C-alpha positions in Angstrom: 34.9 -7.6 -30.9 35.0 -3.9 -29.7 31.8 -3.1 -31.6 30.0 -6.1 -30.0 31.2 -4.9 -26.5 30.0 -1.3 -27.3 26.6 -2.5 -28.4 26.2 -4.7 -25.3 27.2 -1.7 -23.0 24.8 0.6 -24.8 21.9 -1.9 -24.6 22.6 -2.5 -20.9 22.6 1.3 -20.3 19.2 1.6 -21.9 17.8 -1.2 -19.8 19.3 0.2 -16.6 18.1 3.7 -17.3 14.5 2.7 -17.3 13.9 3.3 -21.0 12.6 -0.2 -21.3 8.9 0.0 -21.0 7.7 -1.7 -17.9 4.1 -1.3 -18.6 1.4 -3.0 -20.7 -2.3 -3.8 -20.9 -4.7 -6.6 -21.6 -8.3 -6.3 -22.7 -10.6 -9.1 -21.5 -14.3 -8.6 -22.5 -15.3 -5.1 -21.4 -12.4 -4.8 -18.9 -9.0 -3.2 -19.4 -6.2 -4.6 -17.2 -3.3 -2.3 -16.9 0.0 -3.6 -15.6 3.0 -1.6 -14.2 6.2 -3.4 -13.5 7.6 -1.8 -10.3 8.7 -4.8 -8.1 10.4 -2.7 -5.5 7.5 -0.3 -5.0 5.6 -0.4 -1.8 2.5 1.3 -3.1 1.1 2.2 -6.5 -1.9 4.3 -7.0 -3.8 4.8 -10.3 -5.6 8.1 -11.1 -7.8 8.6 -14.2 -10.4 10.9 -15.6 -13.0 8.2 -15.4 -13.9 9.4 -11.9 -12.2 12.8 -11.7 -8.8 11.4 -10.8 -9.7 9.6 -7.5 -7.0 7.6 -5.9 -7.2 3.7 -6.7 -4.7 1.3 -5.1 -3.2 -1.1 -7.6 -2.8 -4.8 -6.6 0.7 -6.3 -6.7 1.0 -9.8 -8.2 3.8 -12.4 -7.5 5.8 -11.1 -10.6 6.1 -7.6 -9.1 3.6 -6.2 -11.4 0.9 -3.8 -10.1 -2.5 -4.2 -11.7 -5.5 -2.0 -12.0 -8.7 -2.9 -13.9 -11.1 -0.3 -15.5 -13.7 -0.4 -18.2 -12.4 -0.7 -21.7 -15.3 1.0 -23.5 -14.5 4.7 -22.5 -11.6 7.0 -23.4 -9.7 8.4 -20.4 -6.5 10.0 -19.2 -4.5 8.4 -16.5 -1.2 8.3 -14.6 0.3 6.5 -11.6 1.8 7.6 -8.3 4.6 5.1 -7.2 5.6 5.4 -3.6 4.5 9.1 -3.6 6.2 10.0 -6.9 4.3 10.8 -10.1 4.9 8.2 -12.8 3.8 8.6 -16.4 4.7 5.4 -18.2 5.9 5.3 -21.8 2.5 5.4 -23.6 1.7 6.0 -27.2 -0.8 8.8 -26.6 -0.2 11.7 -24.1 -2.0 14.9 -23.4 -1.0 18.0 -21.5 -2.8 18.5 -18.3 -3.7 21.8 -16.5 -0.7 21.5 -14.2 2.1 21.6 -16.9 2.6 17.8 -16.9 1.2 15.1 -19.2 -1.2 12.2 -18.8 -1.4 9.0 -20.8 -4.5 8.7 -22.9 -6.5 5.5 -23.5 -8.8 5.4 -26.5 -10.8 2.3 -27.1 -9.5 0.4 -30.2 -6.1 2.0 -30.1 -2.9 0.8 -28.5 -1.9 2.5 -25.2 
């Protein structure tokens, strides 16, 4: 009984701490749809090396997921800005940038 309670508290702590990945992608044809689950956010921006890190506003759907669509055929680095705060999702591949932070990396044919 105690062990079950401790496991439940531990898992709830992980979920509440943000360790659960709120980010996924979907490839349709030659398009990569990237989703970030931030239902309370007012504005989400996507920046990538595809265009020298220009700002692109993500679109929020009814599930509280923000979506951005980019070509799936080219490798690139990327990150988000959520309500003015840098957001690097839990991604499989990361690379250090020139500013002491990290960016996620998308490589065609590999999981992000």
